[in-house]
C-alpha positions in Angstrom: 23.8 13.8 8.6 22.2 10.7 7.0 22.1 12.3 3.6 25.9 12.9 3.8 26.7 9.4 5.1 27.4 6.4 2.9 24.0 4.7 3.8 20.7 4.2 2.0 17.9 6.2 3.5 14.4 4.8 3.7 11.2 5.9 5.4 9.2 2.9 6.5 5.6 2.8 7.7 2.9 0.3 8.3 0.1 2.6 7.2 -2.6 1.2 4.9 -4.8 4.3 4.8 -3.1 6.3 2.1 -1.1 5.7 -1.1 2.6 6.3 -1.2 2.0 9.4 -3.3 -0.3 10.9 -0.6 2.2 10.0 2.1 4.9 11.7 0.1 2.9 14.9 -0.3 2.1 14.9 3.4 5.7 14.4 4.5 7.2 17.0 2.1 4.5 19.4 3.3 5.9 18.8 6.8 9.4 19.8 5.5 10.9 16.3 5.0 13.5 16.1 2.2 12.2 12.8 0.7 11.7 11.1 -2.6 9.0 8.6 -3.4 11.4 5.7 -4.0 12.6 6.2 -0.4 9.2 5.3 1.1 8.4 1.7 1.9 5.0 0.9 3.2 3.1 -2.2 4.1 1.2 -1.6 0.9 4.5 -1.7 -1.0 5.3 -5.1 0.7 1.8 -6.4 -0.2 2.2 -5.3 -3.8 5.6 -6.9 -4.0 4.2 -10.2 -2.7 1.2 -10.1 -5.1 3.6 -9.7 -8.0 5.9 -12.4 -6.8 3.1 -14.9 -6.2 1.2 -13.8 -9.4 -2.1 -13.7 -7.7 -5.2 -11.6 -8.3 -6.4 -10.0 -5.0 -9.7 -8.8 -3.7 -8.5 -5.4 -2.2 -10.1 -4.6 1.2 -8.1 -1.4 1.5 -9.1 2.2 1.8 -9.9 3.9 -1.5 -7.0 6.3 -0.9 -4.7 3.3 -1.0 -5.9 1.9 -4.3 -3.3 3.8 -6.4 -0.6 1.7 -4.9 -2.1 -1.3 -6.7 -2.5 0.2 -10.1 -1.8 -2.5 -12.8 -2.5 -5.4 -10.5 -5.2 -7.7 -11.9 -8.2 -8.1 -9.6 -10.6 -10.0 -11.9 -11.6 -13.4 -10.5 -9.6 -12.9 -7.2 -7.7 -15.8 -5.7 -6.2 -13.8 -2.8 -7.3 -11.1 -0.3 -5.4 -8.0 0.8 -6.7 -6.5 4.1 -5.9 -3.0 5.2 -7.5 -0.5 7.5 -10.8 0.1 5.6 -13.8 0.0 7.9 -16.1 1.0 5.1 -15.4 -2.3 3.3 -16.0 -4.5 6.3 -19.6 -5.4 5.8 -21.4 -8.7 5.2 -21.3 -8.7 1.4 -17.6 -7.8 1.2 -16.6 -10.3 3.9 -18.6 -13.0 2.2 -16.7 -12.2 -1.1 -13.4 -12.4 0.7 -14.2 -15.8 2.3 -15.3 -17.2 -1.0 
């Protein structure tokens, strides 16, 4: 019914464990009729903010989420993006983030 209605359809999630492409594959595998541009994640919001503010983040996100930040400069970081990534929460990485 939504596809036939005069409304914009979006799929919104707060997941930070996987890229938009991985999420798309999982949802289409479950039978959802969905296009990548219809998915909006917290990573999408983070990327948009990084681009607007023109900052270079230290990405503390799961490795599967990194494709959503392709093209974003991360040399000499002046910001930190934190997602669900327990493998990155250790002394060395946290020290980098605080610096």
